[in-house]
N, C-alpha and C positions, 0 to 999 in steps of 0.2 A: 240353942238359939231358938225361939218361938215365934209364932205368927203375930202380927201387929193386930191390936185392938181397933185400930181403924178401919172404916168399911171401905171395902174395894170399890165398890160402885160409886160411893161419894167422890173417893179420890180420883176415879177415872173421868167423871162427870165434870167436876172442877178443873181437871187438867185440860181436858177437850174443850171446855166453853172459856174458862178464864185464865187459860195457860199462860199466855205472855204477860198476864199480871202477876203471877205467882201465887195465887190463892191456894192452890193445891199443896204447895209447900208448907204454908202456914197450918194447912188444915192436920197435915201429917207431921208436925211438929219440927220440921226443918226451917227455921225461921231465918236463918242465914242464907239459905237459897232463895227464901221468898223476897227477902231484902234485895238480893242481888237480882231476880227478875224484875221486880218493879223498879229498879233503880235503872236497868238497862232500857225498860220502857219509857221511863220519865226522861232519860238523857237522849234517846232516839227522837221523842217527839220534840223535845227542846231545841235539838240540832236542826231537825226540820223545820220548825216555825221560825228559828233565827237566821234562815238563808243557807244553810250546810246540808242540804238534803241527802248529798251522798254519803257523807258521815253517819247521817240520821238513820239512813235506809240500810248502811251496813250493820250498825247496832241493833236495829228492828230485826233484821234476817238472823242476826247471832241469836237473839231472844227467842225467835221462831224455831229455829234449829234445835235449840236446848229445850225446848217445850216438846217438839217432836219426840226427840231422844227419851225424855222423862215419860211421855205418855206411852211409849213403846215399852219401856220397862215396866211401867204399871200395867199395862196390858198383859205382858207375859209373866207377871209375878216375880219380877227381879229388883224392885224398888223397895228401898227400906224406910221406915219411919224415923223420927227424930231419935229414938231410942235404940236402933238398929235392927228392928226386927222387920221381916219381909211383909209387906202387904199382900196377903194371899188372895188369888181368886178363887172363886166358889169351886171346892173339890180339889184346889191343890194340897199336898201334903210337904212336909219340909223332909 
């Protein structure tokens, strides 16, 4: 296994700012996870505005919880890109 060519700082910043949208997943090449995050956000907003706020907020909380877990994995150098390579923090070795 080798380290990812994706930049650590970029992935962390995207996850921290746009995490619930899933932009960081698209950046690191995990397209399926990006679509999942984006889908959760769209579903939760749709349910909230259609008059089902309890379900909407439930899906939004799931999306936020997922984003926190991924951001933690990125910060600690445990998250892999779409090719299976770890996104290494500065100074991290494999």
